[in-house]
mmCIF file as gemmi writes it, N, C-alpha and C atoms, coordinates in Angstrom:
data_model
loop_
_atom_site.group_PDB
_atom_site.id
_atom_site.type_symbol
_atom_site.label_atom_id
_atom_site.label_alt_id
_atom_site.label_comp_id
_atom_site.label_asym_id
_atom_site.label_entity_id
_atom_site.label_seq_id
_atom_site.pdbx_PDB_ins_code
_atom_site.Cartn_x
_atom_site.Cartn_y
_atom_site.Cartn_z
_atom_site.occupancy
_atom_site.B_iso_or_equiv
_atom_site.pdbx_formal_charge
_atom_site.auth_seq_id
_atom_site.auth_asym_id
_atom_site.pdbx_PDB_model_num
ATOM 1 N N . UNK Axp A 1 ? 0.834 -1.195 0 1 0 ? 1 A 1
ATOM 2 C CA . UNK Axp A 1 ? 0 0 0 1 0 ? 1 A 1
ATOM 3 C C . UNK Axp A 1 ? 0.871 1.249 0 1 0 ? 1 A 1
ATOM 4 N N . UNK Axp A 2 ? 0.391 2.229 -0.674 1 0 ? 2 A 1
ATOM 5 C CA . UNK Axp A 2 ? 1.123 3.49 -0.674 1 0 ? 2 A 1
ATOM 6 C C . UNK Axp A 2 ? 0.655 4.352 0.494 1 0 ? 2 A 1
ATOM 7 N N . UNK Axp A 3 ? 1.422 5.365 0.776 1 0 ? 3 A 1
ATOM 8 C CA . UNK Axp A 3 ? 1.081 6.272 1.871 1 0 ? 3 A 1
ATOM 9 C C . UNK Axp A 3 ? -0.267 6.955 1.594 1 0 ? 3 A 1
ATOM 10 N N . UNK Axp A 4 ? -0.557 7.259 0.347 1 0 ? 4 A 1
ATOM 11 C CA . UNK Axp A 4 ? -1.829 7.889 -0.023 1 0 ? 4 A 1
ATOM 12 C C . UNK Axp A 4 ? -3.012 6.968 0.234 1 0 ? 4 A 1
ATOM 13 N N . UNK Axp A 5 ? -2.847 5.693 -0.091 1 0 ? 5 A 1
ATOM 14 C CA . UNK Axp A 5 ? -3.92 4.721 0.144 1 0 ? 5 A 1
ATOM 15 C C . UNK Axp A 5 ? -4.185 4.551 1.632 1 0 ? 5 A 1
ATOM 16 N N . UNK Axp A 6 ? -3.115 4.481 2.408 1 0 ? 6 A 1
ATOM 17 C CA . UNK Axp A 6 ? -3.262 4.351 3.867 1 0 ? 6 A 1
ATOM 18 C C . UNK Axp A 6 ? -3.959 5.577 4.435 1 0 ? 6 A 1
ATOM 19 N N . UNK Axp A 7 ? -3.537 6.743 3.989 1 0 ? 7 A 1
ATOM 20 C CA . UNK Axp A 7 ? -4.172 7.973 4.477 1 0 ? 7 A 1
ATOM 21 C C . UNK Axp A 7 ? -5.641 8.033 4.074 1 0 ? 7 A 1
ATOM 22 N N . UNK Axp A 8 ? -5.943 7.571 2.867 1 0 ? 8 A 1
ATOM 23 C CA . UNK Axp A 8 ? -7.331 7.539 2.416 1 0 ? 8 A 1
ATOM 24 C C . UNK Axp A 8 ? -8.181 6.605 3.25 1 0 ? 8 A 1
ATOM 25 N N . UNK Axp A 9 ? -7.655 5.441 3.585 1 0 ? 9 A 1
ATOM 26 C CA . UNK Axp A 9 ? -8.396 4.483 4.426 1 0 ? 9 A 1
ATOM 27 C C . UNK Axp A 9 ? -8.593 5.036 5.838 1 0 ? 9 A 1
ATOM 28 N N . UNK Axp A 10 ? -7.567 5.675 6.364 1 0 ? 10 A 1
ATOM 29 C CA . UNK Axp A 10 ? -7.684 6.264 7.699 1 0 ? 10 A 1
ATOM 30 C C . UNK Axp A 10 ? -8.713 7.391 7.723 1 0 ? 10 A 1
ATOM 31 N N . UNK Axp A 11 ? -8.81 8.124 6.62 1 0 ? 11 A 1
ATOM 32 C CA . UNK Axp A 11 ? -9.765 9.23 6.547 1 0 ? 11 A 1
ATOM 33 C C . UNK Axp A 11 ? -11.197 8.715 6.54 1 0 ? 11 A 1
ATOM 34 N N . UNK Axp A 12 ? -11.422 7.483 6.107 1 0 ? 12 A 1
ATOM 35 C CA . UNK Axp A 12 ? -12.764 6.899 6.079 1 0 ? 12 A 1
ATOM 36 C C . UNK Axp A 12 ? -13.246 6.501 7.469 1 0 ? 12 A 1
ATOM 37 N N . UNK Axp A 13 ? -12.358 6.301 8.385 1 0 ? 13 A 1
ATOM 38 C CA . UNK Axp A 13 ? -12.711 5.834 9.721 1 0 ? 13 A 1
ATOM 39 C C . UNK Axp A 13 ? -13.362 6.947 10.541 1 0 ? 13 A 1
ATOM 40 N N . UNK Axp A 14 ? -14.206 6.538 11.456 1 0 ? 14 A 1
ATOM 41 C CA . UNK Axp A 14 ? -14.862 7.482 12.357 1 0 ? 14 A 1
ATOM 42 C C . UNK Axp A 14 ? -14.005 7.62 13.603 1 0 ? 14 A 1
ATOM 43 N N . UNK Axp A 15 ? -13.845 8.843 14.061 1 0 ? 15 A 1
ATOM 44 C CA . UNK Axp A 15 ? -13.019 9.037 15.254 1 0 ? 15 A 1
ATOM 45 C C . UNK Axp A 15 ? -13.734 8.47 16.474 1 0 ? 15 A 1
ATOM 46 N N . UNK Axp A 16 ? -12.947 8.109 17.459 1 0 ? 16 A 1
ATOM 47 C CA . UNK Axp A 16 ? -13.509 7.542 18.692 1 0 ? 16 A 1
ATOM 48 C C . UNK Axp A 16 ? -14.415 8.55 19.383 1 0 ? 16 A 1
ATOM 49 N N . UNK Axp A 17 ? -14.007 9.814 19.4 1 0 ? 17 A 1
ATOM 50 C CA . UNK Axp A 17 ? -14.839 10.842 20.04 1 0 ? 17 A 1
ATOM 51 C C . UNK Axp A 17 ? -16.187 10.974 19.342 1 0 ? 17 A 1
ATOM 52 N N . UNK Axp A 18 ? -16.182 10.965 18.007 1 0 ? 18 A 1
ATOM 53 C CA . UNK Axp A 18 ? -17.436 11.077 17.259 1 0 ? 18 A 1
ATOM 54 C C . UNK Axp A 18 ? -18.339 9.877 17.559 1 0 ? 18 A 1
ATOM 55 N N . UNK Axp A 19 ? -17.744 8.682 17.593 1 0 ? 19 A 1
ATOM 56 C CA . UNK Axp A 19 ? -18.51 7.472 17.894 1 0 ? 19 A 1
ATOM 57 C C . UNK Axp A 19 ? -19.088 7.539 19.298 1 0 ? 19 A 1
ATOM 58 N N . UNK Axp A 20 ? -18.283 7.932 20.27 1 0 ? 20 A 1
ATOM 59 C CA . UNK Axp A 20 ? -18.756 7.995 21.649 1 0 ? 20 A 1
ATOM 60 C C . UNK Axp A 20 ? -19.866 9.033 21.797 1 0 ? 20 A 1
ATOM 61 N N . UNK Axp A 21 ? -19.731 10.182 21.134 1 0 ? 21 A 1
ATOM 62 C CA . UNK Axp A 21 ? -20.771 11.198 21.21 1 0 ? 21 A 1
ATOM 63 C C . UNK Axp A 21 ? -22.076 10.704 20.588 1 0 ? 21 A 1
ATOM 64 N N . UNK Axp A 22 ? -21.985 10.046 19.432 1 0 ? 22 A 1
ATOM 65 C CA . UNK Axp A 22 ? -23.177 9.516 18.777 1 0 ? 22 A 1
ATOM 66 C C . UNK Axp A 22 ? -23.813 8.424 19.63 1 0 ? 22 A 1
ATOM 67 N N . UNK Axp A 23 ? -22.979 7.576 20.214 1 0 ? 23 A 1
ATOM 68 C CA . UNK Axp A 23 ? -23.488 6.495 21.061 1 0 ? 23 A 1
ATOM 69 C C . UNK Axp A 23 ? -24.173 7.058 22.303 1 0 ? 23 A 1
ATOM 70 N N . UNK Axp A 24 ? -23.569 8.044 22.935 1 0 ? 24 A 1
ATOM 71 C CA . UNK Axp A 24 ? -24.152 8.66 24.129 1 0 ? 24 A 1
ATOM 72 C C . UNK Axp A 24 ? -25.463 9.367 23.784 1 0 ? 24 A 1
ATOM 73 N N . UNK Axp A 25 ? -25.518 10.025 22.637 1 0 ? 25 A 1
ATOM 74 C CA . UNK Axp A 25 ? -26.754 10.689 22.209 1 0 ? 25 A 1
ATOM 75 C C . UNK Axp A 25 ? -27.86 9.668 21.982 1 0 ? 25 A 1
ATOM 76 N N . UNK Axp A 26 ? -27.518 8.522 21.41 1 0 ? 26 A 1
ATOM 77 C CA . UNK Axp A 26 ? -28.505 7.469 21.195 1 0 ? 26 A 1
ATOM 78 C C . UNK Axp A 26 ? -29.016 6.913 22.519 1 0 ? 26 A 1
ATOM 79 N N . UNK Axp A 27 ? -28.131 6.693 23.473 1 0 ? 27 A 1
ATOM 80 C CA . UNK Axp A 27 ? -28.535 6.186 24.785 1 0 ? 27 A 1
ATOM 81 C C . UNK Axp A 27 ? -29.447 7.195 25.483 1 0 ? 27 A 1
ATOM 82 N N . UNK Axp A 28 ? -29.104 8.478 25.411 1 0 ? 28 A 1
ATOM 83 C CA . UNK Axp A 28 ? -29.94 9.503 26.041 1 0 ? 28 A 1
ATOM 84 C C . UNK Axp A 28 ? -31.314 9.578 25.381 1 0 ? 28 A 1
ATOM 85 N N . UNK Axp A 29 ? -31.347 9.456 24.056 1 0 ? 29 A 1
ATOM 86 C CA . UNK Axp A 29 ? -32.634 9.49 23.348 1 0 ? 29 A 1
ATOM 87 C C . UNK Axp A 29 ? -33.503 8.302 23.736 1 0 ? 29 A 1
ATOM 88 N N . UNK Axp A 30 ? -32.922 7.119 23.803 1 0 ? 30 A 1
ATOM 89 C CA . UNK Axp A 30 ? -33.685 5.928 24.196 1 0 ? 30 A 1
ATOM 90 C C . UNK Axp A 30 ? -34.182 6.055 25.629 1 0 ? 30 A 1
ATOM 91 N N . UNK Axp A 31 ? -33.376 6.631 26.506 1 0 ? 31 A 1
ATOM 92 C CA . UNK Axp A 31 ? -33.788 6.825 27.897 1 0 ? 31 A 1
ATOM 93 C C . UNK Axp A 31 ? -34.978 7.778 27.97 1 0 ? 31 A 1
ATOM 94 N N . UNK Axp A 32 ? -34.937 8.865 27.187 1 0 ? 32 A 1
ATOM 95 C CA . UNK Axp A 32 ? -36.063 9.811 27.165 1 0 ? 32 A 1
ATOM 96 C C . UNK Axp A 32 ? -37.322 9.146 26.63 1 0 ? 32 A 1
ATOM 97 N N . UNK Axp A 33 ? -37.177 8.339 25.588 1 0 ? 33 A 1
ATOM 98 C CA . UNK Axp A 33 ? -38.339 7.674 25.004 1 0 ? 33 A 1
ATOM 99 C C . UNK Axp A 33 ? -38.937 6.677 25.994 1 0 ? 33 A 1
ATOM 100 N N . UNK Axp A 34 ? -38.081 5.902 26.654 1 0 ? 34 A 1
ATOM 101 C CA . UNK Axp A 34 ? -38.571 4.87 27.569 1 0 ? 34 A 1
ATOM 102 C C . UNK Axp A 34 ? -39.163 5.454 28.84 1 0 ? 34 A 1
ATOM 103 N N . UNK Axp A 35 ? -38.748 6.654 29.235 1 0 ? 35 A 1
ATOM 104 C CA . UNK Axp A 35 ? -39.274 7.226 30.467 1 0 ? 35 A 1
ATOM 105 C C . UNK Axp A 35 ? -40.409 8.209 30.204 1 0 ? 35 A 1
ATOM 106 N N . UNK Axp A 36 ? -40.851 8.307 28.963 1 0 ? 36 A 1
ATOM 107 C CA . UNK Axp A 36 ? -41.915 9.241 28.614 1 0 ? 36 A 1
ATOM 108 C C . UNK Axp A 36 ? -43.277 8.744 29.072 1 0 ? 36 A 1
ATOM 109 N N . UNK Axp A 37 ? -44.294 9.586 28.917 1 0 ? 37 A 1
ATOM 110 C CA . UNK Axp A 37 ? -45.64 9.217 29.364 1 0 ? 37 A 1
ATOM 111 C C . UNK Axp A 37 ? -46.236 8.056 28.58 1 0 ? 37 A 1
ATOM 112 N N . UNK Axp A 38 ? -45.781 7.836 27.343 1 0 ? 38 A 1
ATOM 113 C CA . UNK Axp A 38 ? -46.329 6.737 26.56 1 0 ? 38 A 1
ATOM 114 C C . UNK Axp A 38 ? -45.944 5.383 27.132 1 0 ? 38 A 1
ATOM 115 N N . UNK Axp A 39 ? -44.982 5.369 28.027 1 0 ? 39 A 1
ATOM 116 C CA . UNK Axp A 39 ? -44.581 4.109 28.66 1 0 ? 39 A 1
ATOM 117 C C . UNK Axp A 39 ? -45.73 3.513 29.463 1 0 ? 39 A 1
ATOM 118 N N . UNK Axp A 40 ? -46.532 4.386 30.072 1 0 ? 40 A 1
ATOM 119 C CA . UNK Axp A 40 ? -47.648 3.917 30.892 1 0 ? 40 A 1
ATOM 120 C C . UNK Axp A 40 ? -48.847 3.467 30.052 1 0 ? 40 A 1
ATOM 121 N N . UNK Axp A 41 ? -48.898 3.867 28.778 1 0 ? 41 A 1
ATOM 122 C CA . UNK Axp A 41 ? -50.048 3.517 27.955 1 0 ? 41 A 1
ATOM 123 C C . UNK Axp A 41 ? -50.207 2.011 27.806 1 0 ? 41 A 1
ATOM 124 N N . UNK Axp A 42 ? -49.113 1.301 27.716 1 0 ? 42 A 1
ATOM 125 C CA . UNK Axp A 42 ? -49.19 -0.155 27.622 1 0 ? 42 A 1
ATOM 126 C C . UNK Axp A 42 ? -49.814 -0.773 28.855 1 0 ? 42 A 1
ATOM 127 N N . UNK Axp A 43 ? -49.395 -0.3 30.022 1 0 ? 43 A 1
ATOM 128 C CA . UNK Axp A 43 ? -49.951 -0.84 31.268 1 0 ? 43 A 1
ATOM 129 C C . UNK Axp A 43 ? -51.411 -0.432 31.43 1 0 ? 43 A 1
ATOM 130 N N . UNK Axp A 44 ? -51.753 0.782 31.05 1 0 ? 44 A 1
ATOM 131 C CA . UNK Axp A 44 ? -53.145 1.236 31.151 1 0 ? 44 A 1
ATOM 132 C C . UNK Axp A 44 ? -54.031 0.415 30.221 1 0 ? 44 A 1
ATOM 133 N N . UNK Axp A 45 ? -53.58 0.216 28.992 1 0 ? 45 A 1
ATOM 134 C CA . UNK Axp A 45 ? -54.39 -0.573 28.054 1 0 ? 45 A 1
ATOM 135 C C . UNK Axp A 45 ? -54.516 -2.022 28.512 1 0 ? 45 A 1
ATOM 136 N N . UNK Axp A 46 ? -53.463 -2.557 29.112 1 0 ? 46 A 1
ATOM 137 C CA . UNK Axp A 46 ? -53.533 -3.92 29.635 1 0 ? 46 A 1
ATOM 138 C C . UNK Axp A 46 ? -54.546 -4.012 30.767 1 0 ? 46 A 1
ATOM 139 N N . UNK Axp A 47 ? -54.539 -3.036 31.663 1 0 ? 47 A 1
ATOM 140 C CA . UNK Axp A 47 ? -55.485 -3.035 32.781 1 0 ? 47 A 1
ATOM 141 C C . UNK Axp A 47 ? -56.917 -2.895 32.284 1 0 ? 47 A 1
ATOM 142 N N . UNK Axp A 48 ? -57.135 -2.018 31.319 1 0 ? 48 A 1
ATOM 143 C CA . UNK Axp A 48 ? -58.488 -1.815 30.796 1 0 ? 48 A 1
ATOM 144 C C . UNK Axp A 48 ? -58.985 -3.062 30.077 1 0 ? 48 A 1
ATOM 145 N N . UNK Axp A 49 ? -58.143 -3.633 29.211 1 0 ? 49 A 1
ATOM 146 C CA . UNK Axp A 49 ? -58.587 -4.825 28.48 1 0 ? 49 A 1
ATOM 147 C C . UNK Axp A 49 ? -58.782 -6.013 29.419 1 0 ? 49 A 1
ATOM 148 N N . UNK Axp A 50 ? -57.923 -6.143 30.415 1 0 ? 50 A 1
ATOM 149 C CA . UNK Axp A 50 ? -58.105 -7.215 31.393 1 0 ? 50 A 1
ATOM 150 C C . UNK Axp A 50 ? -59.379 -7.021 32.198 1 0 ? 50 A 1
ATOM 151 N N . UNK Axp A 51 ? -59.649 -5.782 32.592 1 0 ? 51 A 1
ATOM 152 C CA . UNK Axp A 51 ? -60.885 -5.495 33.34 1 0 ? 51 A 1
ATOM 153 C C . UNK Axp A 51 ? -62.12 -5.764 32.503 1 0 ? 51 A 1
ATOM 154 N N . UNK Axp A 52 ? -62.084 -5.36 31.231 1 0 ? 52 A 1
ATOM 155 C CA . UNK Axp A 52 ? -63.234 -5.626 30.358 1 0 ? 52 A 1
ATOM 156 C C . UNK Axp A 52 ? -63.412 -7.12 30.111 1 0 ? 52 A 1
ATOM 157 N N . UNK Axp A 53 ? -62.307 -7.842 30.008 1 0 ? 53 A 1
ATOM 158 C CA . UNK Axp A 53 ? -62.397 -9.292 29.827 1 0 ? 53 A 1
ATOM 159 C C . UNK Axp A 53 ? -63.021 -9.968 31.033 1 0 ? 53 A 1
ATOM 160 N N . UNK Axp A 54 ? -62.608 -9.565 32.227 1 0 ? 54 A 1
ATOM 161 C CA . UNK Axp A 54 ? -63.198 -10.141 33.449 1 0 ? 54 A 1
ATOM 162 C C . UNK Axp A 54 ? -64.671 -9.759 33.575 1 0 ? 54 A 1
ATOM 163 N N . UNK Axp A 55 ? -64.993 -8.521 33.226 1 0 ? 55 A 1
ATOM 164 C CA . UNK Axp A 55 ? -66.39 -8.081 33.283 1 0 ? 55 A 1
ATOM 165 C C . UNK Axp A 55 ? -67.247 -8.883 32.322 1 0 ? 55 A 1
ATOM 166 N N . UNK Axp A 56 ? -66.746 -9.125 31.119 1 0 ? 56 A 1
ATOM 167 C CA . UNK Axp A 56 ? -67.533 -9.897 30.15 1 0 ? 56 A 1
ATOM 168 C C . UNK Axp A 56 ? -67.714 -11.341 30.608 1 0 ? 56 A 1
ATOM 169 N N . UNK Axp A 57 ? -66.673 -11.928 31.191 1 0 ? 57 A 1
ATOM 170 C CA . UNK Axp A 57 ? -66.814 -13.297 31.718 1 0 ? 57 A 1
ATOM 171 C C . UNK Axp A 57 ? -67.831 -13.351 32.853 1 0 ? 57 A 1
ATOM 172 N N . UNK Axp A 58 ? -67.819 -12.343 33.705 1 0 ? 58 A 1
ATOM 173 C CA . UNK Axp A 58 ? -68.779 -12.289 34.805 1 0 ? 58 A 1
ATOM 174 C C . UNK Axp A 58 ? -70.207 -12.166 34.268 1 0 ? 58 A 1
ATOM 175 N N . UNK Axp A 59 ? -70.398 -11.304 33.269 1 0 ? 59 A 1
ATOM 176 C CA . UNK Axp A 59 ? -71.741 -11.144 32.698 1 0 ? 59 A 1
ATOM 177 C C . UNK Axp A 59 ? -72.21 -12.418 31.994 1 0 ? 59 A 1
ATOM 178 N N . UNK Axp A 60 ? -71.311 -13.099 31.314 1 0 ? 60 A 1
ATOM 179 C CA . UNK Axp A 60 ? -71.671 -14.37 30.669 1 0 ? 60 A 1
ATOM 180 C C . UNK Axp A 60 ? -72.061 -15.4 31.723 1 0 ? 60 A 1
ATOM 181 N N . UNK Axp A 61 ? -71.304 -15.486 32.806 1 0 ? 61 A 1
ATOM 182 C CA . UNK Axp A 61 ? -71.627 -16.44 33.873 1 0 ? 61 A 1
ATOM 183 C C . UNK Axp A 61 ? -72.979 -16.108 34.495 1 0 ? 61 A 1
ATOM 184 N N . UNK Axp A 62 ? -73.251 -14.825 34.747 1 0 ? 62 A 1
ATOM 185 C CA . UNK Axp A 62 ? -74.557 -14.434 35.304 1 0 ? 62 A 1
ATOM 186 C C . UNK Axp A 62 ? -75.683 -14.75 34.329 1 0 ? 62 A 1
ATOM 187 N N . UNK Axp A 63 ? -75.441 -14.56 33.03 1 0 ? 63 A 1
ATOM 188 C CA . UNK Axp A 63 ? -76.447 -14.889 32.023 1 0 ? 63 A 1
ATOM 189 C C . UNK Axp A 63 ? -76.751 -16.377 31.998 1 0 ? 63 A 1
ATOM 190 N N . UNK Axp A 64 ? -75.706 -17.191 32.11 1 0 ? 64 A 1
ATOM 191 C CA . UNK Axp A 64 ? -75.914 -18.648 32.122 1 0 ? 64 A 1
ATOM 192 C C . UNK Axp A 64 ? -76.683 -19.069 33.361 1 0 ? 64 A 1
ATOM 193 N N . UNK Axp A 65 ? -76.311 -18.523 34.517 1 0 ? 65 A 1
ATOM 194 C CA . UNK Axp A 65 ? -77.014 -18.849 35.766 1 0 ? 65 A 1
ATOM 195 C C . UNK Axp A 65 ? -78.473 -18.4 35.683 1 0 ? 65 A 1
ATOM 196 N N . UNK Axp A 66 ? -78.718 -17.211 35.155 1 0 ? 66 A 1
ATOM 197 C CA . UNK Axp A 66 ? -80.084 -16.716 35.027 1 0 ? 66 A 1
ATOM 198 C C . UNK Axp A 66 ? -80.887 -17.597 34.082 1 0 ? 66 A 1
ATOM 199 N N . UNK Axp A 67 ? -80.286 -18.026 32.993 1 0 ? 67 A 1
ATOM 200 C CA . UNK Axp A 67 ? -80.983 -18.898 32.043 1 0 ? 67 A 1
ATOM 201 C C . UNK Axp A 67 ? -81.337 -20.232 32.686 1 0 ? 67 A 1
ATOM 202 N N . UNK Axp A 68 ? -80.4 -20.79 33.435 1 0 ? 68 A 1
ATOM 203 C CA . UNK Axp A 68 ? -80.672 -22.069 34.118 1 0 ? 68 A 1
ATOM 204 C C . UNK Axp A 68 ? -81.784 -21.895 35.144 1 0 ? 68 A 1
ATOM 205 N N . UNK Axp A 69 ? -81.723 -20.826 35.942 1 0 ? 69 A 1
ATOM 206 C CA . UNK Axp A 69 ? -82.767 -20.591 36.947 1 0 ? 69 A 1
ATOM 207 C C . UNK Axp A 69 ? -84.126 -20.374 36.301 1 0 ? 69 A 1
ATOM 208 N N . UNK Axp A 70 ? -84.187 -19.637 35.228 1 0 ? 70 A 1
ATOM 209 C CA . UNK Axp A 70 ? -85.473 -19.418 34.531 1 0 ? 70 A 1
ATOM 210 C C . UNK Axp A 70 ? -85.992 -20.718 33.987 1 0 ? 70 A 1
ATOM 211 N N . UNK Axp A 71 ? -85.106 -21.539 33.407 1 0 ? 71 A 1
ATOM 212 C CA . UNK Axp A 71 ? -85.528 -22.827 32.863 1 0 ? 71 A 1
ATOM 213 C C . UNK Axp A 71 ? -86.055 -23.742 33.97 1 0 ? 71 A 1
ATOM 214 N N . UNK Axp A 72 ? -85.406 -23.74 35.107 1 0 ? 72 A 1
ATOM 215 C CA . UNK Axp A 72 ? -85.846 -24.569 36.243 1 0 ? 72 A 1
ATOM 216 C C . UNK Axp A 72 ? -87.162 -24.078 36.788 1 0 ? 72 A 1
ATOM 217 N N . UNK Axp A 73 ? -87.279 -22.758 37 1 0 ? 73 A 1
ATOM 218 C CA . UNK Axp A 73 ? -88.483 -22.208 37.612 1 0 ? 73 A 1
ATOM 219 C C . UNK Axp A 73 ? -89.709 -22.278 36.701 1 0 ? 73 A 1
ATOM 220 N N . UNK Axp A 74 ? -89.519 -22.199 35.42 1 0 ? 74 A 1
ATOM 221 C CA . UNK Axp A 74 ? -90.69 -22.264 34.525 1 0 ? 74 A 1
ATOM 222 C C . UNK Axp A 74 ? -91.158 -23.696 34.27 1 0 ? 74 A 1
ATOM 223 N N . UNK Axp A 75 ? -90.366 -24.693 34.587 1 0 ? 75 A 1
ATOM 224 C CA . UNK Axp A 75 ? -90.753 -26.079 34.371 1 0 ? 75 A 1
ATOM 225 C C . UNK Axp A 75 ? -91.145 -26.802 35.655 1 0 ? 75 A 1
ATOM 226 N N . UNK Axp A 76 ? -91.311 -26.045 36.727 1 0 ? 76 A 1
ATOM 227 C CA . UNK Axp A 76 ? -91.758 -26.677 37.98 1 0 ? 76 A 1
ATOM 228 C C . UNK Axp A 76 ? -93.269 -26.9 37.887 1 0 ? 76 A 1
ATOM 229 N N . UNK Axp A 77 ? -93.711 -28.122 38.124 1 0 ? 77 A 1
ATOM 230 C CA . UNK Axp A 77 ? -95.166 -28.423 38.018 1 0 ? 77 A 1
ATOM 231 C C . UNK Axp A 77 ? -95.975 -27.789 39.133 1 0 ? 77 A 1
């Protein structure tokens, strides 16, 4: 390799300081995103959907019990 080729290859490399600054900026950005208010939206939606699921199961169970009781009470001689 000639000195010009070596210098050209070295010029293509990213300096350590530039890499560290970019890496630190990325870490700070991810930290801001993860600690933002949207982080709680997942837990809120999980709680709401879980609550609605339990409510629907409860209503279905009450409907089945009511249907059985009506069927029993209307067929008593």
